[in-house]
C-alpha positions, 0 to 999 in steps of 0.5 A: 500500500502506498504511504498515506497522503502527506497532508494527512500524516499528522491529522486524525480523521476522528478530530474532524466534524464536517457539515455537507451540502444540505439537500436531504436534511439527513444526518450521516454519522461517519465511522472512520474504522481503525485501519483508515484512521491509523494507516490511511487517513486520506481514505477518511477525508476522501469518503467525507468529501464524496458524502459532502458532494452527495448532499449529506450532513456528516459528523464524525463522533470523536468517541467512536472506537473499533467495530469489535471484529477482532474480538468477535472473530476470536470468540470473545463475545463479552469483549465484542459487547463492550465495543458494541455498547460504545458504538451503538451509543455514539451512532444510534441517533444518526439517520445513517451510519456509513463506513468505508469498509465492507468488513466493518459495515458488515460487523455492525449490520450482521454481527452486533445482533448475535452478541445481544441475542439474550438482551432484548433491550440492546438487541433492539438497539443493535438491530436499529443501528444495523438497519441504517448502516451502510458501506460507503460505495453502496450508500453513495449509489443505492441511497444517494444516487451519486455519480462523480463529476469532473474526475480524471485519472489516467491509467487502467485498474483492476478491482478486488471485491472484499469477501464481506462487501461482496458476499454479505452486503452485495457491493459489486456494481456500485463501485464499477458504476461510479468508476465508469464516470472517471475520465481516462480510467479503464477497467481490466477484469480480475480473475477471481475478483471475489475470492479471499485475499487471505487477510481475514483480520485475525486469520492472517495472524493465526494461520499465516502460512495459509494466508500467504498461499491465498494472497500469493494466488491473488497477486498472481491474478492481479499482476496478470491483468497488467493494470496500473492500479489495484482498487478496492473498498477495504483497507485490510484487503488492499494492505494485504495484497499490496504488502505481498506485491511489495515484498516480491518487488512488484512496484509496477502496480499501485493500490488505492481505495476506491474512495481516493479515486472518486474524490479526485485524490489519487493523482496527488497520492501517487505523485507524493509517493513517487516524489519520496522515492 
């Protein structure tokens, strides 16, 4: 993964509250995600820019935390509940909750209700939050009917569909529809586009050998496209694939979050990386 945008190096997305164009009067709570906030803040700023362009009133609660997925995947239901309490309290009063990650969005939409199945009060609150939680790219298209305007980015891209976004949330056409509006950008199909990259959160730590074999197959398919850029909607997947590419010395393809391209930040990000070489 390329280094984070130099303009965002010392900034935390969580410290920003941005009001957007007032078209729908709907309040959107933006859930930054851990990886975006700590590793790639530019994805957060790009996401807010896109939500603004789509006519949303966006707020970023400062007391938000992890979505709880590491604890949940490790079988720690009580730890997950402690994180979920915080998330529900911070976001339940918004009209919509939007995340730049299918994995984290899926956690809130699908798994919070599981850990509260024996607590009727919190189960209802978890379900209410799940009903208004969306992955960023699907929210922009399915709810906002958004199309990017006057965005240019020269080159070709191939697309990795994350497991959670694709299988759990049905995110597939939405990013491709918006990317088709970017001038100068051509799509090169990826063989096995929806197959796991091997990240899987704690999976890549617990089963590193298996994870490495899975990502090796993914990078082989990515390189076979001869695309200039690898795009996707989940930072975990992009970091995992890009990390494997970098370890093998493949610098011919750059990994970017789709939001960075759609918000017009990609040229700046790629340029900043090249300048540091």
